[in-house]
C-alpha positions, 0 to 999 in steps of 0.5 A: 500500500502506498502512503503519503503525508496528510497535509500539515498533520505530519501523519503518514497514511495510506493513499487509499482510505476506508470510508465508513459511512456504509457501516453506519447502516443508515443508507441500507441494511448493513449488519454490524458483523458485515461492517466489522468484516469490511473494516477488518478487510481494509485494515488487513490490506494495509489501509491506515486511514479511516473516514467517518462522521458522528452522523453515520448511523447516529454514531454507529459507524464510530462505535463499530470502528472502536470495537474493531480497533479494540479487538485488533489491538496494535497499531491504530489507523488514522481516524478522521471524523466529522462534526456539525451535521447533527445540528437541527436546523443545520444553520450557521448560527448552530456552529458554536464552540459549545455545540462543536465541543459537545459533538466532539465529546460524543465522538470521543466516547463513540470511538473510545479515544481520548484524542481525535486524530482529525475533525472536519466540519461536516458540510457547513454553510459557507458563512461558517468559514467566516466565523473566527470564533468557531476556529478559536474554539477548535484551537482551544479543543486542540489545546485541551487535547481533544483534537490532535 
């Protein structure tokens, strides 16, 4: 499996990643056992990058990833998750430091980790990119050790 450095993170990841939306089971009937088999097959093939989100199966995807990684032990892949799509309504004003931290805390629990490797904003309205207070809040979550 070929690898590359992921942006400015310094993390070396596989060029092919495992997209975990399908193991969330929200877009079709995917059993937990099938989800675990699919993720294990990807990891066995050398995949070291896993992409998920807190809304994939309302946290189910993150929980399956946590279970597989716990069962496997050893080196962990780089896991990227997303936050923000749980907002209802999904509007700019919902992207507050308090809301994002709550989503991140939920993902930390779901994934069974103390620090998330990478958090991406999930389909934010364009105006969110012009809210420096949100990015300040994300920087504080890095300082707290919740996000790498």
